[in-house]
KOLMI-131676 format. One record per atom (N, C-alpha, C): atom name; x negated, y negated, z; residue in one letter; chain; residue number from 0. Coordinates in steps of 0.001 Angstrom, whole numbers, plus 524288, in hexadecimal, padded with zeros to 5 digits. Atoms other than C-alpha are relative to their C-alpha. Layout:
BEGIN
[CA; [X; Y; Z]; A; A; NUM] ...
***
This chain:
BEGIN
[N; [7FE2F; 804EC; 7FE5B]; M; A; 0] [CA; [F3AAF; 79035; D3CB7]; M; A; 0] [C; [802D6; 7FD3D; 7FAD9]; M; A; 0] [N; [7FDE7; 80264; 804A2]; S; A; 1] [CA; [F4460; 7883E; D3390]; S; A; 1] [C; [7FC80; 7FB2B; 7FE32]; S; A; 1] [N; [8030E; 803C7; 80174]; D; A; 2] [CA; [F3DC5; 77F1C; D2AFE]; D; A; 2] [C; [802E9; 7FB2B; 7FF14]; D; A; 2] [N; [7FDBA; 804B8; 8003E]; T; A; 3] [CA; [F4535; 77315; D2E05]; T; A; 3] [C; [7FC1A; 7FAAE; 800B9]; T; A; 3] [N; [8036C; 80485; 7FFC3]; G; A; 4] [CA; [F3913; 76A68; D302C]; G; A; 4] [C; [7FF3D; 7FE9F; 80601]; G; A; 4] [N; [7FFC6; 80022; 7FAC6]; L; A; 5] [CA; [F3BFC; 76A74; D3E9C]; L; A; 5] [C; [7FBA8; 80266; 802DC]; L; A; 5] [N; [803ED; 7FD51; 7FCFD]; R; A; 6] [CA; [F3151; 76D25; D4849]; R; A; 6] [C; [80067; 7FF20; 805C5]; R; A; 6] [N; [7FFE9; 801E7; 7FA33]; I; A; 7] [CA; [F31B5; 76DF3; D5737]; I; A; 7] [C; [7FC7D; 80477; 80273]; I; A; 7] [N; [80403; 7FC97; 7FCE3]; R; A; 8] [CA; [F2701; 77241; D6035]; R; A; 8] [C; [802E0; 8010A; 805E4]; R; A; 8] [N; [7FDE0; 7FEB0; 7FABF]; C; A; 9] [CA; [F2A5C; 77916; D6D33]; C; A; 9] [C; [7FE1D; 7FCAA; 803EF]; C; A; 9] [N; [80148; 803CC; 7FBE6]; Q; A; 10] [CA; [F29CF; 7704A; D7898]; Q; A; 10] [C; [7FC72; 802F6; 804CD]; Q; A; 10] [N; [801FD; 7FC91; 7FB6A]; R; A; 11] [CA; [F2519; 77B6A; D816E]; R; A; 11] [C; [7FA0D; 80127; 7FEE8]; R; A; 11] [N; [8042C; 7FDC4; 801F9]; C; A; 12] [CA; [F1947; 7809C; D794B]; C; A; 12] [C; [7FDD4; 7FD59; 7FA9D]; C; A; 12] [N; [80246; 8025A; 80535]; G; A; 13] [CA; [F17D1; 7788F; D6C46]; G; A; 13] [C; [800BA; 802B6; 7FB96]; G; A; 13] [N; [7FF91; 7FC4B; 80563]; T; A; 14] [CA; [F1A89; 78391; D631F]; T; A; 14] [C; [8046D; 7FDBA; 7FD30]; T; A; 14] [N; [7FB9F; 800A6; 803FB]; Q; A; 15] [CA; [F22CD; 7808D; D56E0]; Q; A; 15] [C; [804F7; 80372; 800C4]; Q; A; 15] [N; [7FA5C; 7FD0B; 7FEFB]; M; A; 16] [CA; [F3160; 7847D; D5A26]; M; A; 16] [C; [801AC; 801C1; 7FA88]; M; A; 16] [N; [7FD8E; 7FE01; 8041E]; E; A; 17] [CA; [F38AF; 78C15; D5060]; E; A; 17] [C; [80658; 7FEC5; 800E3]; E; A; 17] [N; [7FB19; 801F8; 80060]; L; A; 18] [CA; [F45FC; 786E9; D4BE0]; L; A; 18] [C; [80379; 80518; 7FDE6]; L; A; 18] [N; [7FCCF; 7FBA4; 8016A]; K; A; 19] [CA; [F503F; 7921F; D4BCB]; K; A; 19] [C; [8051E; 7FE4E; 7FD07]; K; A; 19] [N; [7FC4D; 80197; 803B8]; D; A; 20] [CA; [F5908; 79076; D3FB8]; D; A; 20] [C; [8055A; 80370; 801B9]; D; A; 20] [N; [7FB26; 7FD5D; 7FF55]; P; A; 21] [CA; [F6725; 7942A; D402D]; P; A; 21] [C; [80036; 80501; 7FD00]; P; A; 21] [N; [7FEE4; 7FAA9; 802B4]; A; A; 22] [CA; [F6B8F; 7A20B; D3B39]; A; A; 22] [C; [8014C; 7FEA9; 7FA45]; A; A; 22] [N; [7FEDC; 800EA; 805EA]; P; A; 23] [CA; [F6CD6; 7A2FA; D2BEB]; P; A; 23] [C; [8056A; 7FF32; 8000D]; P; A; 23] [N; [7FAF8; 80082; 8013C]; G; A; 24] [CA; [F7980; 79DB8; D2795]; G; A; 24] [C; [8026B; 7FC35; 803A2]; G; A; 24] [N; [7FDF3; 8022C; 7FCA4]; M; A; 25] [CA; [F7BDD; 7967C; D33D0]; M; A; 25] [C; [7FE62; 7F944; 80012]; M; A; 25] [N; [80063; 8069E; 8005C]; P; A; 26] [CA; [F7D70; 78728; D34D0]; P; A; 26] [C; [7FA95; 7FE04; 8033D]; P; A; 26] [N; [80462; 801FC; 7FDE2]; W; A; 27] [CA; [F7109; 77F46; D390A]; W; A; 27] [C; [80275; 7FC7C; 80556]; W; A; 27] [N; [7FD3D; 80242; 7FB8C]; P; A; 28] [CA; [F75BD; 77B63; D4756]; P; A; 28] [C; [7FC3C; 7FA49; 8019D]; P; A; 28] [N; [802EB; 803E7; 7FF83]; P; A; 29] [CA; [F716C; 76DAF; D4B70]; P; A; 29] [C; [7FC08; 8008F; 804DC]; P; A; 29] [N; [804B2; 7FFBC; 7FC8F]; E; A; 30] [CA; [F6985; 77277; D56F6]; E; A; 30] [C; [7FD27; 8046C; 7FE29]; E; A; 30] [N; [803DC; 7FB50; 801A9]; Q; A; 31] [CA; [F5DCE; 77A81; D5415]; Q; A; 31] [C; [7FC9E; 8024B; 80498]; Q; A; 31] [N; [80255; 7FD4F; 7FC2E]; Y; A; 32] [CA; [F575B; 78492; D5B0F]; Y; A; 32] [C; [7F9BF; 8016F; 7FF7A]; Y; A; 32] [N; [8056B; 80031; 8009E]; W; A; 33] [CA; [F481B; 78479; D5CAC]; W; A; 33] [C; [7FEDF; 803AD; 804CE]; W; A; 33] [N; [8024D; 7FD80; 7FBB5]; V; A; 34] [CA; [F4019; 78F87; D6376]; V; A; 34] [C; [7FACA; 7FFF2; 7FEB8]; V; A; 34] [N; [805CF; 80032; 7FFE3]; C; A; 35] [CA; [F31CD; 78FB5; D66F1]; C; A; 35] [C; [7FE23; 80643; 7FFA1]; C; A; 35] [N; [801A4; 7FAA2; 7FFA2]; P; A; 36] [CA; [F2BB0; 79C14; D6216]; P; A; 36] [C; [7FB6B; 8019A; 803AF]; P; A; 36] [N; [8041D; 7FE19; 7FC13]; S; A; 37] [CA; [F206B; 79B42; D6C64]; S; A; 37] [C; [8023B; 80079; 8051A]; S; A; 37] [N; [7FE80; 7FFD3; 7FA8A]; C; A; 38] [CA; [F2768; 7987D; D78E1]; C; A; 38] [C; [805E9; 8016A; 8001B]; C; A; 38] [N; [7F9E4; 7FF43; 8006E]; A; A; 39] [CA; [F359F; 79A61; D74C6]; A; A; 39] [C; [8037E; 7FC86; 80274]; A; A; 39] [N; [7FD4E; 803C3; 7FD6D]; R; A; 40] [CA; [F3A45; 78DC1; D797B]; R; A; 40] [C; [80467; 7FEE5; 7FB95]; R; A; 40] [N; [7FC15; 80091; 80406]; H; A; 41] [CA; [F475E; 78A2C; D72CC]; H; A; 41] [C; [801BF; 7F9E8; 7FFFD]; H; A; 41] [N; [7FF4D; 80543; 80090]; F; A; 42] [CA; [F4B0A; 77C92; D6E47]; F; A; 42] [C; [804C8; 7FF3C; 7FC63]; F; A; 42] [N; [7FB8F; 80227; 80378]; W; A; 43] [CA; [F5733; 77691; D6876]; W; A; 43] [C; [80023; 7FA3E; 7FE66]; W; A; 43] [N; [800D8; 80537; 80272]; S; A; 44] [CA; [F582B; 76B4D; D5F9D]; S; A; 44] [C; [80412; 7FF44; 7FC69]; S; A; 44] [N; [7FBBC; 801EB; 80448]; T; A; 45] [CA; [F61E4; 76483; D5642]; T; A; 45] [C; [7FCE7; 7FD47; 7FAD9]; T; A; 45] [N; [801C9; 801DC; 804FD]; Y; A; 46] [CA; [F5E08; 7620F; D4866]; Y; A; 46] [C; [80436; 8014B; 7FB62]; Y; A; 46] [N; [7FBDF; 7FF32; 80418]; P; A; 47] [CA; [F667E; 7605D; D3BE5]; P; A; 47] [C; [7FDBA; 804FF; 7FD6E]; P; A; 47] [N; [800E7; 7FB0C; 80248]; P; A; 48] [CA; [F6747; 76D1D; D32FE]; P; A; 48] [C; [7FBD6; 7FD9C; 7FB0C]; P; A; 48] [N; [8041C; 8012A; 80459]; P; A; 49] [CA; [F5B1B; 76E1A; D2906]; P; A; 49] [C; [80307; 7FE2F; 7FA79]; P; A; 49] [N; [7FE05; 8011A; 80516]; P; A; 50] [CA; [F5D5F; 7686B; D1B83]; P; A; 50] [C; [801C7; 8045B; 7FCD5]; P; A; 50] [N; [7FE4C; 7FB99; 802CF]; A; A; 51] [CA; [F64BD; 7708F; D12D8]; A; A; 51] [C; [7FC93; 8004E; 7FAB7]; A; A; 51] [N; [8034A; 7FF9B; 803F6]; P; A; 52] [CA; [F5CCD; 77672; D06FF]; P; A; 52] [C; [802A5; 7FCB9; 7FB75]; P; A; 52] [N; [7FD8D; 803DA; 803F8]; K; A; 53] [CA; [F5ED4; 76D0D; CFAC1]; K; A; 53] [C; [8036E; 803AD; 7FC22]; K; A; 53] [N; [7FC4B; 7FD65; 80263]; G; A; 54] [CA; [F6A87; 770EF; CF2D8]; G; A; 54] [C; [80508; 80313; 80305]; G; A; 54] [N; [7FC64; 7FDE7; 7FD08]; T; A; 55] [CA; [F724C; 77611; CFE41]; T; A; 55] [C; [80235; 7FBAD; 803DA]; T; A; 55] [N; [7FDF0; 8037C; 7FC41]; A; A; 56] [CA; [F7B7C; 76FDA; D0763]; A; A; 56] [C; [7FF7B; 801FA; 8058B]; A; A; 56] [N; [800C3; 7FE54; 7FA34]; A; A; 57] [CA; [F79C7; 76F80; D15D7]; A; A; 57] [C; [80420; 801DD; 80341]; A; A; 57] [N; [7FA8D; 7FE52; 7FD88]; P; A; 58] [CA; [F82F5; 7777F; D1DFE]; P; A; 58] [C; [80220; 7FC86; 80384]; P; A; 58] [N; [7FE1F; 80373; 7FCD5]; A; A; 59] [CA; [F8C98; 7706E; D2507]; A; A; 59] [C; [8013B; 80140; 805FF]; A; A; 59] 
***
C-alpha cells in the first residue's frame, strides 16, 4: 500500500483496504482506487496527490 498516511477500512468486513497506486511514471489521478485484500470489495475515493519529496517539484 502506498505510504500516504491515509487508511480506509472495508465497510463489509473491517479489513484494512489497500490503495492501488498509479503505474510508474503516470500522474496521480484525483480519484483513488482501494481494494480489500480479504473480501475483494472495491472503493473509489478522491484525495489530492501525495506530497512531493523535498527538493522536487510536484508534477502538474
